[in-house]
mmCIF file of the N, C-alpha and C atoms, coordinates in Angstrom:
data_MODEL
# 
_entry.id   MODEL 
# 
loop_
_atom_site.group_PDB 
_atom_site.id 
_atom_site.type_symbol 
_atom_site.label_atom_id 
_atom_site.label_alt_id 
_atom_site.label_comp_id 
_atom_site.label_asym_id 
_atom_site.label_entity_id 
_atom_site.label_seq_id 
_atom_site.pdbx_PDB_ins_code 
_atom_site.Cartn_x 
_atom_site.Cartn_y 
_atom_site.Cartn_z 
_atom_site.occupancy 
_atom_site.B_iso_or_equiv 
_atom_site.pdbx_formal_charge 
_atom_site.auth_seq_id 
_atom_site.auth_comp_id 
_atom_site.auth_asym_id 
_atom_site.auth_atom_id 
_atom_site.pdbx_PDB_model_num 
ATOM 1   N N  . MET A 1 1  ? -10.721 160.999 20.643 1.00 0.00 ? 1  MET A N  1 
ATOM 2   C CA . MET A 1 1  ? -9.553  160.225 21.149 1.00 0.00 ? 1  MET A CA 1 
ATOM 3   C C  . MET A 1 1  ? -8.428  161.167 21.378 1.00 0.00 ? 1  MET A C  1 
ATOM 4   N N  . THR A 1 2  ? -7.762  160.982 22.456 1.00 0.00 ? 2  THR A N  1 
ATOM 5   C CA . THR A 1 2  ? -6.626  161.904 22.853 1.00 0.00 ? 2  THR A CA 1 
ATOM 6   C C  . THR A 1 2  ? -5.387  160.992 22.813 1.00 0.00 ? 2  THR A C  1 
ATOM 7   N N  . THR A 1 3  ? -4.229  161.719 22.913 1.00 0.00 ? 3  THR A N  1 
ATOM 8   C CA . THR A 1 3  ? -2.936  161.073 23.015 1.00 0.00 ? 3  THR A CA 1 
ATOM 9   C C  . THR A 1 3  ? -2.887  160.081 24.188 1.00 0.00 ? 3  THR A C  1 
ATOM 10  N N  . LYS A 1 4  ? -3.517  160.409 25.248 1.00 0.00 ? 4  LYS A N  1 
ATOM 11  C CA . LYS A 1 4  ? -3.593  159.549 26.423 1.00 0.00 ? 4  LYS A CA 1 
ATOM 12  C C  . LYS A 1 4  ? -4.271  158.246 26.165 1.00 0.00 ? 4  LYS A C  1 
ATOM 13  N N  . HIS A 1 5  ? -5.429  158.391 25.395 1.00 0.00 ? 5  HIS A N  1 
ATOM 14  C CA . HIS A 1 5  ? -6.138  157.072 24.997 1.00 0.00 ? 5  HIS A CA 1 
ATOM 15  C C  . HIS A 1 5  ? -5.313  156.220 24.175 1.00 0.00 ? 5  HIS A C  1 
ATOM 16  N N  . PHE A 1 6  ? -4.608  156.782 23.144 1.00 0.00 ? 6  PHE A N  1 
ATOM 17  C CA . PHE A 1 6  ? -3.799  155.941 22.262 1.00 0.00 ? 6  PHE A CA 1 
ATOM 18  C C  . PHE A 1 6  ? -2.642  155.306 23.033 1.00 0.00 ? 6  PHE A C  1 
ATOM 19  N N  . ARG A 1 7  ? -2.014  156.103 23.926 1.00 0.00 ? 7  ARG A N  1 
ATOM 20  C CA . ARG A 1 7  ? -0.938  155.585 24.764 1.00 0.00 ? 7  ARG A CA 1 
ATOM 21  C C  . ARG A 1 7  ? -1.399  154.449 25.614 1.00 0.00 ? 7  ARG A C  1 
ATOM 22  N N  . ASN A 1 8  ? -2.542  154.611 26.246 1.00 0.00 ? 8  ASN A N  1 
ATOM 23  C CA . ASN A 1 8  ? -3.096  153.522 27.100 1.00 0.00 ? 8  ASN A CA 1 
ATOM 24  C C  . ASN A 1 8  ? -3.350  152.338 26.313 1.00 0.00 ? 8  ASN A C  1 
ATOM 25  N N  . PHE A 1 9  ? -3.918  152.426 25.097 1.00 0.00 ? 9  PHE A N  1 
ATOM 26  C CA . PHE A 1 9  ? -4.245  151.322 24.284 1.00 0.00 ? 9  PHE A CA 1 
ATOM 27  C C  . PHE A 1 9  ? -2.913  150.574 23.865 1.00 0.00 ? 9  PHE A C  1 
ATOM 28  N N  . PHE A 1 10 ? -1.877  151.271 23.376 1.00 0.00 ? 10 PHE A N  1 
ATOM 29  C CA . PHE A 1 10 ? -0.686  150.626 22.980 1.00 0.00 ? 10 PHE A CA 1 
ATOM 30  C C  . PHE A 1 10 ? 0.100   149.962 24.221 1.00 0.00 ? 10 PHE A C  1 
ATOM 31  N N  . ASN A 1 11 ? -0.014  150.708 25.339 1.00 0.00 ? 11 ASN A N  1 
ATOM 32  C CA . ASN A 1 11 ? 0.656   150.131 26.477 1.00 0.00 ? 11 ASN A CA 1 
ATOM 33  C C  . ASN A 1 11 ? -0.091  148.805 26.965 1.00 0.00 ? 11 ASN A C  1 
ATOM 34  N N  . SER A 1 12 ? -1.384  148.801 26.760 1.00 0.00 ? 12 SER A N  1 
ATOM 35  C CA . SER A 1 12 ? -2.073  147.596 27.110 1.00 0.00 ? 12 SER A CA 1 
ATOM 36  C C  . SER A 1 12 ? -1.653  146.405 26.290 1.00 0.00 ? 12 SER A C  1 
ATOM 37  N N  . ILE A 1 13 ? -1.298  146.701 24.991 1.00 0.00 ? 13 ILE A N  1 
ATOM 38  C CA . ILE A 1 13 ? -0.850  145.632 24.073 1.00 0.00 ? 13 ILE A CA 1 
ATOM 39  C C  . ILE A 1 13 ? 0.571   145.265 24.432 1.00 0.00 ? 13 ILE A C  1 
ATOM 40  N N  . ARG A 1 14 ? 1.365   146.176 24.688 1.00 0.00 ? 14 ARG A N  1 
ATOM 41  C CA . ARG A 1 14 ? 2.769   146.006 24.934 1.00 0.00 ? 14 ARG A CA 1 
ATOM 42  C C  . ARG A 1 14 ? 3.101   145.324 26.326 1.00 0.00 ? 14 ARG A C  1 
ATOM 43  N N  . SER A 1 15 ? 2.409   145.912 27.292 1.00 0.00 ? 15 SER A N  1 
ATOM 44  C CA . SER A 1 15 ? 2.748   145.534 28.681 1.00 0.00 ? 15 SER A CA 1 
ATOM 45  C C  . SER A 1 15 ? 1.654   144.975 29.555 1.00 0.00 ? 15 SER A C  1 
ATOM 46  N N  . GLY A 1 16 ? 0.444   144.963 28.990 1.00 0.00 ? 16 GLY A N  1 
ATOM 47  C CA . GLY A 1 16 ? -0.705  144.442 29.713 1.00 0.00 ? 16 GLY A CA 1 
ATOM 48  C C  . GLY A 1 16 ? -1.283  145.459 30.630 1.00 0.00 ? 16 GLY A C  1 
ATOM 49  N N  . GLU A 1 17 ? -0.998  146.826 30.403 1.00 0.00 ? 17 GLU A N  1 
ATOM 50  C CA . GLU A 1 17 ? -1.657  147.773 31.227 1.00 0.00 ? 17 GLU A CA 1 
ATOM 51  C C  . GLU A 1 17 ? -3.209  147.679 31.034 1.00 0.00 ? 17 GLU A C  1 
ATOM 52  N N  . VAL A 1 18 ? -3.900  147.962 32.132 1.00 0.00 ? 18 VAL A N  1 
ATOM 53  C CA . VAL A 1 18 ? -5.367  147.878 32.058 1.00 0.00 ? 18 VAL A CA 1 
ATOM 54  C C  . VAL A 1 18 ? -5.918  149.032 31.232 1.00 0.00 ? 18 VAL A C  1 
ATOM 55  N N  . LEU A 1 19 ? -6.799  148.724 30.305 1.00 0.00 ? 19 LEU A N  1 
ATOM 56  C CA . LEU A 1 19 ? -7.442  149.709 29.442 1.00 0.00 ? 19 LEU A CA 1 
ATOM 57  C C  . LEU A 1 19 ? -8.296  150.644 30.264 1.00 0.00 ? 19 LEU A C  1 
ATOM 58  N N  . ASN A 1 20 ? -8.300  151.916 29.959 1.00 0.00 ? 20 ASN A N  1 
ATOM 59  C CA . ASN A 1 20 ? -9.164  152.896 30.488 1.00 0.00 ? 20 ASN A CA 1 
ATOM 60  C C  . ASN A 1 20 ? -10.591 152.634 30.099 1.00 0.00 ? 20 ASN A C  1 
ATOM 61  N N  . SER A 1 21 ? -10.755 152.153 28.886 1.00 0.00 ? 21 SER A N  1 
ATOM 62  C CA . SER A 1 21 ? -12.106 151.895 28.293 1.00 0.00 ? 21 SER A CA 1 
ATOM 63  C C  . SER A 1 21 ? -12.081 150.443 27.682 1.00 0.00 ? 21 SER A C  1 
ATOM 64  N N  . PRO A 1 22 ? -12.677 149.483 28.417 1.00 0.00 ? 22 PRO A N  1 
ATOM 65  C CA . PRO A 1 22 ? -12.563 148.135 28.015 1.00 0.00 ? 22 PRO A CA 1 
ATOM 66  C C  . PRO A 1 22 ? -13.061 147.881 26.567 1.00 0.00 ? 22 PRO A C  1 
ATOM 67  N N  . ILE A 1 23 ? -12.430 147.082 25.797 1.00 0.00 ? 23 ILE A N  1 
ATOM 68  C CA . ILE A 1 23 ? -12.805 146.764 24.437 1.00 0.00 ? 23 ILE A CA 1 
ATOM 69  C C  . ILE A 1 23 ? -14.260 146.270 24.391 1.00 0.00 ? 23 ILE A C  1 
ATOM 70  N N  . ASN A 1 24 ? -14.660 145.373 25.293 1.00 0.00 ? 24 ASN A N  1 
ATOM 71  C CA . ASN A 1 24 ? -16.041 144.828 25.220 1.00 0.00 ? 24 ASN A CA 1 
ATOM 72  C C  . ASN A 1 24 ? -17.098 145.911 25.355 1.00 0.00 ? 24 ASN A C  1 
ATOM 73  N N  . ASP A 1 25 ? -16.813 146.958 26.160 1.00 0.00 ? 25 ASP A N  1 
ATOM 74  C CA . ASP A 1 25 ? -17.753 148.108 26.221 1.00 0.00 ? 25 ASP A CA 1 
ATOM 75  C C  . ASP A 1 25 ? -17.808 148.908 24.948 1.00 0.00 ? 25 ASP A C  1 
ATOM 76  N N  . ALA A 1 26 ? -16.712 149.033 24.302 1.00 0.00 ? 26 ALA A N  1 
ATOM 77  C CA . ALA A 1 26 ? -16.739 149.759 23.034 1.00 0.00 ? 26 ALA A CA 1 
ATOM 78  C C  . ALA A 1 26 ? -17.390 148.957 21.959 1.00 0.00 ? 26 ALA A C  1 
ATOM 79  N N  . VAL A 1 27 ? -17.180 147.646 21.901 1.00 0.00 ? 27 VAL A N  1 
ATOM 80  C CA . VAL A 1 27 ? -17.862 146.842 20.907 1.00 0.00 ? 27 VAL A CA 1 
ATOM 81  C C  . VAL A 1 27 ? -19.436 146.916 21.053 1.00 0.00 ? 27 VAL A C  1 
ATOM 82  N N  . ILE A 1 28 ? -19.878 146.902 22.244 1.00 0.00 ? 28 ILE A N  1 
ATOM 83  C CA . ILE A 1 28 ? -21.323 147.083 22.499 1.00 0.00 ? 28 ILE A CA 1 
ATOM 84  C C  . ILE A 1 28 ? -21.845 148.396 22.064 1.00 0.00 ? 28 ILE A C  1 
ATOM 85  N N  . SER A 1 29 ? -21.118 149.378 22.388 1.00 0.00 ? 29 SER A N  1 
ATOM 86  C CA . SER A 1 29 ? -21.499 150.840 21.999 1.00 0.00 ? 29 SER A CA 1 
ATOM 87  C C  . SER A 1 29 ? -21.471 150.992 20.492 1.00 0.00 ? 29 SER A C  1 
ATOM 88  N N  . GLN A 1 30 ? -20.468 150.503 19.854 1.00 0.00 ? 30 GLN A N  1 
ATOM 89  C CA . GLN A 1 30 ? -20.364 150.720 18.375 1.00 0.00 ? 30 GLN A CA 1 
ATOM 90  C C  . GLN A 1 30 ? -21.419 149.854 17.673 1.00 0.00 ? 30 GLN A C  1 
ATOM 91  N N  . SER A 1 31 ? -21.684 148.601 18.243 1.00 0.00 ? 31 SER A N  1 
ATOM 92  C CA . SER A 1 31 ? -22.740 147.736 17.638 1.00 0.00 ? 31 SER A CA 1 
ATOM 93  C C  . SER A 1 31 ? -24.112 148.420 17.598 1.00 0.00 ? 31 SER A C  1 
ATOM 94  N N  . MET A 1 32 ? -24.430 149.094 18.717 1.00 0.00 ? 32 MET A N  1 
ATOM 95  C CA . MET A 1 32 ? -25.697 149.803 18.824 1.00 0.00 ? 32 MET A CA 1 
ATOM 96  C C  . MET A 1 32 ? -25.806 150.802 17.691 1.00 0.00 ? 32 MET A C  1 
ATOM 97  N N  . VAL A 1 33 ? -24.750 151.603 17.445 1.00 0.00 ? 33 VAL A N  1 
ATOM 98  C CA . VAL A 1 33 ? -24.716 152.515 16.459 1.00 0.00 ? 33 VAL A CA 1 
ATOM 99  C C  . VAL A 1 33 ? -24.933 151.911 15.059 1.00 0.00 ? 33 VAL A C  1 
ATOM 100 N N  . HIS A 1 34 ? -24.266 150.726 14.772 1.00 0.00 ? 34 HIS A N  1 
ATOM 101 C CA . HIS A 1 34 ? -24.445 150.084 13.530 1.00 0.00 ? 34 HIS A CA 1 
ATOM 102 C C  . HIS A 1 34 ? -25.873 149.494 13.359 1.00 0.00 ? 34 HIS A C  1 
ATOM 103 N N  . TYR A 1 35 ? -26.366 149.003 14.426 1.00 0.00 ? 35 TYR A N  1 
ATOM 104 C CA . TYR A 1 35 ? -27.789 148.475 14.359 1.00 0.00 ? 35 TYR A CA 1 
ATOM 105 C C  . TYR A 1 35 ? -28.751 149.628 14.047 1.00 0.00 ? 35 TYR A C  1 
ATOM 106 N N  . ALA A 1 36 ? -28.645 150.679 14.721 1.00 0.00 ? 36 ALA A N  1 
ATOM 107 C CA . ALA A 1 36 ? -29.538 151.800 14.418 1.00 0.00 ? 36 ALA A CA 1 
ATOM 108 C C  . ALA A 1 36 ? -29.437 152.335 12.968 1.00 0.00 ? 36 ALA A C  1 
ATOM 109 N N  . ASN A 1 37 ? -28.202 152.388 12.449 1.00 0.00 ? 37 ASN A N  1 
ATOM 110 C CA . ASN A 1 37 ? -27.973 152.750 11.085 1.00 0.00 ? 37 ASN A CA 1 
ATOM 111 C C  . ASN A 1 37 ? -28.618 151.698 10.179 1.00 0.00 ? 37 ASN A C  1 
ATOM 112 N N  . LEU A 1 38 ? -28.458 150.437 10.396 1.00 0.00 ? 38 LEU A N  1 
ATOM 113 C CA . LEU A 1 38 ? -29.117 149.455 9.599  1.00 0.00 ? 38 LEU A CA 1 
ATOM 114 C C  . LEU A 1 38 ? -30.609 149.507 9.582  1.00 0.00 ? 38 LEU A C  1 
ATOM 115 N N  . ALA A 1 39 ? -31.193 149.746 10.771 1.00 0.00 ? 39 ALA A N  1 
ATOM 116 C CA . ALA A 1 39 ? -32.643 149.866 10.839 1.00 0.00 ? 39 ALA A CA 1 
ATOM 117 C C  . ALA A 1 39 ? -33.129 151.166 10.133 1.00 0.00 ? 39 ALA A C  1 
ATOM 118 N N  . HIS A 1 40 ? -32.407 152.205 10.212 1.00 0.00 ? 40 HIS A N  1 
ATOM 119 C CA . HIS A 1 40 ? -32.703 153.415 9.481  1.00 0.00 ? 40 HIS A CA 1 
ATOM 120 C C  . HIS A 1 40 ? -32.695 153.180 7.903  1.00 0.00 ? 40 HIS A C  1 
ATOM 121 N N  . ARG A 1 41 ? -31.517 152.609 7.477  1.00 0.00 ? 41 ARG A N  1 
ATOM 122 C CA . ARG A 1 41 ? -31.304 152.403 6.043  1.00 0.00 ? 41 ARG A CA 1 
ATOM 123 C C  . ARG A 1 41 ? -32.274 151.395 5.497  1.00 0.00 ? 41 ARG A C  1 
ATOM 124 N N  . SER A 1 42 ? -32.662 150.303 6.270  1.00 0.00 ? 42 SER A N  1 
ATOM 125 C CA . SER A 1 42 ? -33.603 149.354 5.709  1.00 0.00 ? 42 SER A CA 1 
ATOM 126 C C  . SER A 1 42 ? -34.985 149.719 5.837  1.00 0.00 ? 42 SER A C  1 
ATOM 127 N N  . GLY A 1 43 ? -35.272 150.656 6.847  1.00 0.00 ? 43 GLY A N  1 
ATOM 128 C CA . GLY A 1 43 ? -36.677 151.085 7.186  1.00 0.00 ? 43 GLY A CA 1 
ATOM 129 C C  . GLY A 1 43 ? -37.410 149.943 7.886  1.00 0.00 ? 43 GLY A C  1 
ATOM 130 N N  . LYS A 1 44 ? -36.691 149.012 8.481  1.00 0.00 ? 44 LYS A N  1 
ATOM 131 C CA . LYS A 1 44 ? -37.274 147.897 9.173  1.00 0.00 ? 44 LYS A CA 1 
ATOM 132 C C  . LYS A 1 44 ? -36.659 147.678 10.563 1.00 0.00 ? 44 LYS A C  1 
ATOM 133 N N  . SER A 1 45 ? -37.324 147.056 11.406 1.00 0.00 ? 45 SER A N  1 
ATOM 134 C CA . SER A 1 45 ? -36.756 146.616 12.697 1.00 0.00 ? 45 SER A CA 1 
ATOM 135 C C  . SER A 1 45 ? -36.316 145.200 12.456 1.00 0.00 ? 45 SER A C  1 
ATOM 136 N N  . PHE A 1 46 ? -35.381 144.769 13.332 1.00 0.00 ? 46 PHE A N  1 
ATOM 137 C CA . PHE A 1 46 ? -34.929 143.388 13.273 1.00 0.00 ? 46 PHE A CA 1 
ATOM 138 C C  . PHE A 1 46 ? -34.519 142.863 14.557 1.00 0.00 ? 46 PHE A C  1 
ATOM 139 N N  . LYS A 1 47 ? -34.321 141.588 14.725 1.00 0.00 ? 47 LYS A N  1 
ATOM 140 C CA . LYS A 1 47 ? -33.943 141.028 15.991 1.00 0.00 ? 47 LYS A CA 1 
ATOM 141 C C  . LYS A 1 47 ? -32.542 140.708 15.956 1.00 0.00 ? 47 LYS A C  1 
ATOM 142 N N  . ILE A 1 48 ? -31.940 140.768 17.210 1.00 0.00 ? 48 ILE A N  1 
ATOM 143 C CA . ILE A 1 48 ? -30.501 140.510 17.285 1.00 0.00 ? 48 ILE A CA 1 
ATOM 144 C C  . ILE A 1 48 ? -30.341 139.428 18.358 1.00 0.00 ? 48 ILE A C  1 
ATOM 145 N N  . ASP A 1 49 ? -29.414 138.488 18.193 1.00 0.00 ? 49 ASP A N  1 
ATOM 146 C CA . ASP A 1 49 ? -29.151 137.405 19.152 1.00 0.00 ? 49 ASP A CA 1 
ATOM 147 C C  . ASP A 1 49 ? -28.312 138.091 20.315 1.00 0.00 ? 49 ASP A C  1 
ATOM 148 N N  . SER A 1 50 ? -28.854 138.165 21.452 1.00 0.00 ? 50 SER A N  1 
ATOM 149 C CA . SER A 1 50 ? -28.213 138.860 22.543 1.00 0.00 ? 50 SER A CA 1 
ATOM 150 C C  . SER A 1 50 ? -26.924 138.211 23.063 1.00 0.00 ? 50 SER A C  1 
ATOM 151 N N  . ARG A 1 51 ? -26.733 136.903 22.747 1.00 0.00 ? 51 ARG A N  1 
ATOM 152 C CA . ARG A 1 51 ? -25.550 136.142 23.171 1.00 0.00 ? 51 ARG A CA 1 
ATOM 153 C C  . ARG A 1 51 ? -24.333 136.583 22.409 1.00 0.00 ? 51 ARG A C  1 
ATOM 154 N N  . ASN A 1 52 ? -24.483 136.832 21.071 1.00 0.00 ? 52 ASN A N  1 
ATOM 155 C CA . ASN A 1 52 ? -23.304 137.078 20.190 1.00 0.00 ? 52 ASN A CA 1 
ATOM 156 C C  . ASN A 1 52 ? -23.499 138.362 19.329 1.00 0.00 ? 52 ASN A C  1 
ATOM 157 N N  . GLY A 1 53 ? -24.579 138.996 19.336 1.00 0.00 ? 53 GLY A N  1 
ATOM 158 C CA . GLY A 1 53 ? -24.804 140.204 18.638 1.00 0.00 ? 53 GLY A CA 1 
ATOM 159 C C  . GLY A 1 53 ? -25.121 140.079 17.165 1.00 0.00 ? 53 GLY A C  1 
ATOM 160 N N  . ASN A 1 54 ? -25.362 138.762 16.675 1.00 0.00 ? 54 ASN A N  1 
ATOM 161 C CA . ASN A 1 54 ? -25.679 138.512 15.311 1.00 0.00 ? 54 ASN A CA 1 
ATOM 162 C C  . ASN A 1 54 ? -27.054 138.959 14.920 1.00 0.00 ? 54 ASN A C  1 
ATOM 163 N N  . ILE A 1 55 ? -27.182 139.555 13.782 1.00 0.00 ? 55 ILE A N  1 
ATOM 164 C CA . ILE A 1 55 ? -28.474 139.927 13.283 1.00 0.00 ? 55 ILE A CA 1 
ATOM 165 C C  . ILE A 1 55 ? -29.209 138.658 12.848 1.00 0.00 ? 55 ILE A C  1 
ATOM 166 N N  . LEU A 1 56 ? -30.477 138.453 13.276 1.00 0.00 ? 56 LEU A N  1 
ATOM 167 C CA . LEU A 1 56 ? -31.258 137.251 12.966 1.00 0.00 ? 56 LEU A CA 1 
ATOM 168 C C  . LEU A 1 56 ? -32.023 137.381 11.711 1.00 0.00 ? 56 LEU A C  1 
ATOM 169 N N  . ASP A 1 57 ? -32.212 138.503 11.194 1.00 0.00 ? 57 ASP A N  1 
ATOM 170 C CA . ASP A 1 57 ? -32.908 138.683 9.829  1.00 0.00 ? 57 ASP A CA 1 
ATOM 171 C C  . ASP A 1 57 ? -31.992 138.526 8.727  1.00 0.00 ? 57 ASP A C  1 
ATOM 172 N N  . SER A 1 58 ? -32.036 137.495 7.968  1.00 0.00 ? 58 SER A N  1 
ATOM 173 C CA . SER A 1 58 ? -30.974 137.180 6.997  1.00 0.00 ? 58 SER A CA 1 
ATOM 174 C C  . SER A 1 58 ? -31.045 138.116 5.798  1.00 0.00 ? 58 SER A C  1 
ATOM 175 N N  . LYS A 1 59 ? -32.152 138.680 5.470  1.00 0.00 ? 59 LYS A N  1 
ATOM 176 C CA . LYS A 1 59 ? -32.267 139.590 4.367  1.00 0.00 ? 59 LYS A CA 1 
ATOM 177 C C  . LYS A 1 59 ? -31.420 140.906 4.669  1.00 0.00 ? 59 LYS A C  1 
ATOM 178 N N  . ILE A 1 60 ? -31.674 141.441 5.788  1.00 0.00 ? 60 ILE A N  1 
ATOM 179 C CA . ILE A 1 60 ? -30.932 142.605 6.244  1.00 0.00 ? 60 ILE A CA 1 
ATOM 180 C C  . ILE A 1 60 ? -29.446 142.366 6.385  1.00 0.00 ? 60 ILE A C  1 
ATOM 181 N N  . LYS A 1 61 ? -29.237 141.142 7.046  1.00 0.00 ? 61 LYS A N  1 
ATOM 182 C CA . LYS A 1 61 ? -27.785 140.757 7.260  1.00 0.00 ? 61 LYS A CA 1 
ATOM 183 C C  . LYS A 1 61 ? -27.104 140.669 5.942  1.00 0.00 ? 61 LYS A C  1 
ATOM 184 N N  . LYS A 1 62 ? -27.699 139.989 4.962  1.00 0.00 ? 62 LYS A N  1 
ATOM 185 C CA . LYS A 1 62 ? -27.050 139.820 3.682  1.00 0.00 ? 62 LYS A CA 1 
ATOM 186 C C  . LYS A 1 62 ? -26.868 141.214 2.905  1.00 0.00 ? 62 LYS A C  1 
ATOM 187 N N  . LYS A 1 63 ? -27.894 142.033 3.027  1.00 0.00 ? 63 LYS A N  1 
ATOM 188 C CA . LYS A 1 63 ? -27.872 143.275 2.215  1.00 0.00 ? 63 LYS A CA 1 
ATOM 189 C C  . LYS A 1 63 ? -26.898 144.269 2.875  1.00 0.00 ? 63 LYS A C  1 
ATOM 190 N N  . PHE A 1 64 ? -26.905 144.457 4.181  1.00 0.00 ? 64 PHE A N  1 
ATOM 191 C CA . PHE A 1 64 ? -26.132 145.507 4.828  1.00 0.00 ? 64 PHE A CA 1 
ATOM 192 C C  . PHE A 1 64 ? -24.946 145.150 5.627  1.00 0.00 ? 64 PHE A C  1 
ATOM 193 N N  . TRP A 1 65 ? -24.902 143.885 6.056  1.00 0.00 ? 65 TRP A N  1 
ATOM 194 C CA . TRP A 1 65 ? -23.865 143.523 7.035  1.00 0.00 ? 65 TRP A CA 1 
ATOM 195 C C  . TRP A 1 65 ? -22.691 142.733 6.387  1.00 0.00 ? 65 TRP A C  1 
ATOM 196 N N  . SER A 1 66 ? -22.770 142.648 5.080  1.00 0.00 ? 66 SER A N  1 
ATOM 197 C CA . SER A 1 66 ? -21.708 141.962 4.344  1.00 0.00 ? 66 SER A CA 1 
ATOM 198 C C  . SER A 1 66 ? -21.287 142.679 3.124  1.00 0.00 ? 66 SER A C  1 
ATOM 199 N N  . ARG A 1 67 ? -20.287 142.263 2.466  1.00 0.00 ? 67 ARG A N  1 
ATOM 200 C CA . ARG A 1 67 ? -19.868 143.031 1.286  1.00 0.00 ? 67 ARG A CA 1 
ATOM 201 C C  . ARG A 1 67 ? -19.147 142.080 0.395  1.00 0.00 ? 67 ARG A C  1 
ATOM 202 N N  . GLU A 1 68 ? -19.038 142.426 -0.929 1.00 0.00 ? 68 GLU A N  1 
ATOM 203 C CA . GLU A 1 68 ? -18.314 141.637 -1.844 1.00 0.00 ? 68 GLU A CA 1 
ATOM 204 C C  . GLU A 1 68 ? -16.847 142.178 -1.796 1.00 0.00 ? 68 GLU A C  1 
ATOM 205 N N  . TYR A 1 69 ? -15.846 141.235 -1.714 1.00 0.00 ? 69 TYR A N  1 
ATOM 206 C CA . TYR A 1 69 ? -14.488 141.631 -1.687 1.00 0.00 ? 69 TYR A CA 1 
ATOM 207 C C  . TYR A 1 69 ? -13.939 141.638 -3.143 1.00 0.00 ? 69 TYR A C  1 
ATOM 208 N N  . GLU A 1 70 ? -12.921 142.543 -3.295 1.00 0.00 ? 70 GLU A N  1 
ATOM 209 C CA . GLU A 1 70 ? -12.214 142.549 -4.574 1.00 0.00 ? 70 GLU A CA 1 
ATOM 210 C C  . GLU A 1 70 ? -11.556 141.192 -4.804 1.00 0.00 ? 70 GLU A C  1 
ATOM 211 N N  . LYS A 1 71 ? -11.339 140.805 -6.017 1.00 0.00 ? 71 LYS A N  1 
ATOM 212 C CA . LYS A 1 71 ? -10.721 139.516 -6.384 1.00 0.00 ? 71 LYS A CA 1 
ATOM 213 C C  . LYS A 1 71 ? -9.358  139.479 -5.691 1.00 0.00 ? 71 LYS A C  1 
ATOM 214 N N  . GLY A 1 72 ? -9.041  138.376 -5.097 1.00 0.00 ? 72 GLY A N  1 
ATOM 215 C CA . GLY A 1 72 ? -7.789  138.174 -4.432 1.00 0.00 ? 72 GLY A CA 1 
ATOM 216 C C  . GLY A 1 72 ? -7.766  138.559 -2.962 1.00 0.00 ? 72 GLY A C  1 
ATOM 217 N N  . TRP A 1 73 ? -8.880  139.177 -2.424 1.00 0.00 ? 73 TRP A N  1 
ATOM 218 C CA . TRP A 1 73 ? -9.030  139.642 -1.105 1.00 0.00 ? 73 TRP A CA 1 
ATOM 219 C C  . TRP A 1 73 ? -10.171 138.855 -0.347 1.00 0.00 ? 73 TRP A C  1 
ATOM 220 N N  . ASN A 1 74 ? -10.476 137.722 -0.762 1.00 0.00 ? 74 ASN A N  1 
ATOM 221 C CA . ASN A 1 74 ? -11.578 136.957 -0.201 1.00 0.00 ? 74 ASN A CA 1 
ATOM 222 C C  . ASN A 1 74 ? -11.132 136.422 1.105  1.00 0.00 ? 74 ASN A C  1 
ATOM 223 N N  . LEU A 1 75 ? -12.127 136.358 2.081  1.00 0.00 ? 75 LEU A N  1 
ATOM 224 C CA . LEU A 1 75 ? -11.884 135.636 3.398  1.00 0.00 ? 75 LEU A CA 1 
ATOM 225 C C  . LEU A 1 75 ? -12.242 134.264 3.257  1.00 0.00 ? 75 LEU A C  1 
ATOM 226 N N  . ASN A 1 76 ? -11.201 133.423 3.580  1.00 0.00 ? 76 ASN A N  1 
ATOM 227 C CA . ASN A 1 76 ? -11.414 131.892 3.591  1.00 0.00 ? 76 ASN A CA 1 
ATOM 228 C C  . ASN A 1 76 ? -11.390 131.444 4.978  1.00 0.00 ? 76 ASN A C  1 
ATOM 229 N N  . PHE A 1 77 ? -12.577 131.011 5.517  1.00 0.00 ? 77 PHE A N  1 
ATOM 230 C CA . PHE A 1 77 ? -12.660 130.518 6.812  1.00 0.00 ? 77 PHE A CA 1 
ATOM 231 C C  . PHE A 1 77 ? -12.290 129.118 6.942  1.00 0.00 ? 77 PHE A C  1 
ATOM 232 N N  . VAL A 1 78 ? -11.457 128.759 7.867  1.00 0.00 ? 78 VAL A N  1 
ATOM 233 C CA . VAL A 1 78 ? -11.048 127.392 8.030  1.00 0.00 ? 78 VAL A CA 1 
ATOM 234 C C  . VAL A 1 78 ? -11.870 126.649 9.093  1.00 0.00 ? 78 VAL A C  1 
# 
């Protein structure tokens, strides 16, 4: 990342400037890296819901895609 990338990102938040690298593209790229890491660490392949990127194998999802939060930092979904 360069200063120009950061400037572009903050300008997009402040003024609506078009991002040089769209967030959706970055999410897809980073998700692929995470999926590969999970497959390597678990030693198994798994299926992904192509509509939302969710891992369909609940054992892998529970073991690697979640974490226990420190007391007082729990996420409460409404």
